[in-house]
C-alpha positions, 0 to 999 in steps of 0.5 A: 203338137196338138193331143186328145185324150179319148174316153169310150165307154157305154155310157149306162148312163155317164156320171160323174166319175167319167165327167171329173177322170176326163177333166183330171186328165185333162188337166194333168196331161195338158190336153187339147181336148177329150172325145167321149164315143159312146160304144153301140155295141161293147164287144166285151160287154152285154148288149146294154137295155137302153138304146145307143141312142139314149145313151149317145144323148146323156153324153152330149147333154152332160158335156154340153157347157165344158169346151174340152169337151166334144162328143164322137159319134163314130162308133154309131155310125158303125155296124157290128161290134165296137172295137177299139183298133177301128175308132182309133184307125178311123181317127188317124184317117181322119187327123192324120199322123201328126196327131198324139191321141191318149187313150182313157182306160182303167186299170181294172180293164186293164187287166183284159186288154190282151183278150181284146180285138186285135189289141198288140196293134192299138198302140202303135196308133194311141198312147194310154193313161191307165187310170186307178178305179177305186173299185177295182180288184187288184188283179195281178196283170198276166205276164203277157201284159207285164212285159207290154207294160214294160215294154212301153211305160212313160212317166215323163208326160211330154212323152204325149206330146213329142210323139203320136202314139206308143206310151203307157203311163199312169195316172191317179184322179181322185177317186170318186167312187161312182159305177153306173151300175150302183145309178142303174140300180139306185132308179131301179129301187125308185132311189134318188141318183142326185149327185152321181149324175149330172141333173140334166141326165135324171131329167133325160131319164124322166123325160124319155121315161127310160127303163132303169 
């Protein structure tokens, strides 16, 4: 079964932590492809100061030379809040039921998963690969998510290839303590963000005089 990883986010801007995580998960989980899906109107964050079009352009530059990585602009084409359930349903409608989808999710985001729009339906459309973020807090899981994890957890990554949805797995990756916030802070304070994000992204920020 074809298996596709899905990495969504504001990517404000995209950085090496995003790219390295996607590369390692693609290899560890034996994925055919990883789709980068910029969020136009993130429901759980304030609207970014940088437009969706600029953030998307930086993603495209950053992933351009990796044959495993593809760009998906469906959330940019949609009006209203960028709900994950809508994105997954759209991908399912496009690709059908015989493709495995693996949604990448930071462990910090998972502690709030039960607040997501129609969150209990998401596992019917995809698998979830939980990734421990280096800067994540050790906040305990709410009981409802602890039960959810118990009901869907698998350490057998082959499950992700034999079924199209329904499992949650945990994956360790190289911990890179890089964040978009740190990059924005560096740029705001006239410090270098070199080696935190690809040079093509920094060049784009400078070329378009993005107000970070």
